[in-house]
C-alpha positions as CSV (number, residue, x, y, z in Angstrom):
1,M,57.1,96.6,130.9
2,Y,58.1,93.2,132.3
3,A,61.4,91.4,132.2
4,Q,61.4,87.9,130.6
5,P,60.7,85.6,133.6
6,K,63.0,82.7,134.4
7,A,60.1,80.3,134.2
8,L,59.9,80.9,130.5
9,A,63.5,79.6,129.9
10,S,62.4,76.1,129.0
11,Y,59.7,77.4,126.7
12,G,62.2,79.8,125.2
13,R,64.6,76.9,124.2
14,I,61.7,75.1,122.5
15,A,60.1,78.1,121.0
16,N,63.4,79.4,119.6
17,S,63.7,76.2,117.5
18,E,60.2,77.1,116.1
19,T,60.5,79.5,113.2
20,N,56.8,80.4,113.1
21,P,56.4,83.2,115.6
22,L,52.6,82.6,115.8
23,K,53.4,79.0,116.8
24,Q,55.6,80.3,119.5
25,I,52.7,82.3,120.9
26,V,50.5,79.2,120.8
27,M,53.2,77.3,122.8
28,L,53.1,80.1,125.5
29,Y,49.3,79.9,125.7
30,D,49.6,76.1,126.0
31,G,52.0,76.5,128.9
32,A,49.9,79.0,130.7
33,I,46.8,76.8,130.3
34,K,48.7,73.7,131.5
35,F,50.1,75.5,134.6
36,L,46.6,76.9,135.5
37,N,45.0,73.5,135.3
38,L,47.9,72.0,137.3
39,T,47.4,74.7,139.9
40,A,43.7,73.8,140.2
41,V,44.7,70.1,140.8
42,D,47.3,71.3,143.4
43,I,44.7,73.2,145.3
44,E,42.4,70.2,145.3
45,T,45.1,67.9,146.6
46,G,46.4,70.4,149.1
47,D,49.9,70.6,147.6
48,L,50.6,74.3,148.3
49,V,54.2,74.1,147.3
50,A,53.3,72.9,143.8
51,K,50.4,75.4,143.7
52,A,52.8,78.2,144.3
53,E,55.2,77.0,141.6
54,H,52.6,76.3,139.0
55,S,50.6,79.5,139.6
56,S,53.8,81.5,139.5
57,R,54.7,80.0,136.1
58,A,51.3,80.7,134.7
59,L,51.5,84.3,135.9
60,D,55.0,84.6,134.4
61,I,53.7,83.5,131.0
62,V,50.7,85.8,131.1
63,H,52.9,88.7,132.1
64,Y,55.3,87.9,129.3
65,L,52.5,87.8,126.7
66,Q,51.3,91.1,128.1
67,S,54.8,92.6,127.8
68,I,55.2,91.8,124.1
69,L,51.9,93.5,123.1
70,D,52.6,96.0,120.3
71,F,49.9,98.7,120.8
72,E,51.0,100.7,117.7
73,K,50.6,97.7,115.3
74,G,47.9,95.9,117.3
75,G,45.6,98.8,118.1
76,P,42.3,97.7,119.5
77,V,43.3,94.0,119.5
78,A,46.3,94.7,121.6
79,E,44.2,96.8,124.0
80,S,41.7,93.9,124.3
81,L,44.4,91.4,125.0
82,D,45.9,93.7,127.6
83,K,42.6,93.9,129.4
84,L,42.2,90.1,129.1
85,Y,45.7,89.6,130.6
86,R,45.0,92.0,133.4
87,S,41.7,90.2,134.2
88,I,43.3,86.8,134.1
89,T,46.1,88.0,136.4
90,V,43.5,89.2,138.9
91,L,41.6,86.0,138.6
92,I,44.7,83.9,139.2
93,L,45.7,85.9,142.3
94,R,42.2,85.7,143.7
95,A,41.9,81.9,143.0
96,S,45.3,81.4,144.6
97,A,44.5,83.4,147.7
98,E,41.1,81.8,148.1
99,L,42.4,78.3,147.2
100,D,39.6,78.1,144.6
101,P,40.3,75.5,141.9
102,A,37.2,76.5,139.9
103,L,38.4,80.0,139.5
104,M,41.8,78.8,138.5
105,R,40.2,76.6,135.8
106,R,38.1,79.6,134.7
107,A,41.3,81.5,134.1
108,A,42.6,78.7,131.9
109,E,39.2,78.5,130.1
110,L,39.4,82.3,129.3
111,L,42.8,81.7,127.5
112,V,41.5,78.8,125.3
113,P,39.6,80.7,122.6
114,V,42.5,83.2,122.3
115,R,45.0,80.3,122.0
116,D,42.8,78.7,119.4
117,A,42.7,81.9,117.3
118,W,46.5,82.1,117.4
119,E,46.6,78.4,116.4
120,T,44.3,79.0,113.4
121,N,46.4,82.0,112.3
122,S,49.6,79.9,112.7
123,R,48.2,77.2,110.5
124,K,47.2,79.7,107.8
125,L,50.7,81.1,107.9
126,A,52.2,77.7,107.6
127,D,49.9,76.8,104.6
128,T,51.0,79.8,102.6
129,P,54.2,79.5,100.6
130,P,56.9,81.9,101.7
131,T,57.2,85.0,99.6
132,P,60.7,86.0,98.5
133,A,62.1,89.3,99.6
134,P,61.3,92.2,97.2
135,D,64.9,92.4,95.9
136,A,65.4,88.6,95.7
137,Q,66.3,87.2,92.3
138,P,65.2,83.7,91.3
139,V,68.0,81.2,91.6
140,S,68.5,78.6,88.9
141,L,70.5,75.5,89.7
142,K,72.4,73.8,86.9
143,L,72.9,70.1,87.5
144,G,75.2,67.9,85.6
């Protein structure tokens, strides 16, 4: 659907060092929320160059999250997320065009509960011990 944006390169380096794929998703949400809030500040301070950069980065992340949705496995959840991402994209574009920091913050606020749900699932995954592959045999170490 979308190519991986250049703005995600720095997140990619950090996220690739993270083995928990759910934590990688949380990091992407954190980035989008951060850039949306920075864009709101940029609008308030009149820094239109920074506004363009920050809103572009937020849109890149939202588009990337949308591009990795798996509609076969995700079913109705993926469809709901797709609708959310489309709505947020429209909200970001509108807030950017109207120079409305409140709308930009609203876009960030809409991502927070979804981000928190991913964070909760990430923690649950981290708390469960890894299960061995079905064909794996226990390994015994002889010391001494």
